[in-house]
C-alpha positions as a printed Julia matrix, in Angstrom:
67×3 Matrix{Float64}:
 -56.52  -42.37  48.92
 -53.97  -40.62  46.82
 -51.56  -41.04  43.97
 -47.77  -41.07  43.76
 -45.45  -39.91  41.0
 -42.66  -42.4   40.33
 -38.98  -41.49  40.05
 -39.14  -41.96  36.28
 -41.09  -38.68  36.0
 -39.74  -36.54  33.12
 -40.66  -33.31  34.93
 -42.9   -31.99  32.15
 -45.18  -30.17  34.62
 -48.46  -31.16  32.93
 -49.86  -32.7   36.09
 -49.18  -29.68  38.29
 -51.09  -27.33  36.01
 -54.21  -29.53  35.97
 -54.54  -30.35  39.67
 -57.73  -28.61  40.85
 -56.65  -28.52  44.51
 -52.96  -27.68  44.1
 -51.79  -31.01  45.52
 -48.89  -31.38  43.07
 -45.59  -29.54  43.37
 -42.02  -29.92  42.21
 -39.94  -31.85  44.71
 -36.18  -32.31  44.77
 -36.03  -34.62  41.75
 -39.58  -35.12  40.44
 -43.07  -33.79  40.98
 -44.77  -34.93  44.17
 -48.4   -35.31  45.19
 -49.4   -34.2   48.67
 -51.38  -37.19  49.98
 -53.37  -35.06  52.4
 -54.51  -32.62  49.73
 -55.19  -35.06  46.89
 -58.91  -35.64  46.34
 -58.44  -37.78  43.21
 -60.3   -35.0   41.36
 -63.58  -36.04  43.02
 -66.07  -33.23  42.65
 -64.05  -31.71  39.8
 -63.58  -34.36  37.08
 -64.65  -37.93  36.31
 -61.07  -39.21  36.52
 -57.8   -38.02  38.1
 -56.45  -35.45  35.66
 -52.8   -36.03  36.57
 -53.1   -39.67  35.51
 -54.96  -38.77  32.33
 -52.4   -36.2   31.19
 -49.12  -37.92  32.18
 -47.21  -38.66  28.94
 -45.07  -41.39  30.51
 -47.65  -43.08  32.8
 -45.69  -42.64  36.02
 -48.57  -41.67  38.3
 -49.86  -44.63  40.28
 -52.56  -45.06  42.9
 -51.29  -45.79  46.39
 -52.67  -48.97  47.89
 -53.62  -48.74  51.59
 -51.82  -51.23  53.87
 -53.79  -54.29  54.94
 -54.93  -54.3   58.54
């Protein structure tokens, strides 16, 4: 599972600095989370740090498609 940063991101960069696995980078318009690299901070923190630090609450958990 991973998270996504919505288009309403204000590009503050807080999330990128806190990601323990380097899964967040600046895309064309907003920061992006690499779904393959994101570990939801498991093994590093009790909660995803990007979500905790986002000042505008634009980081949302992706929901897997129903089978």
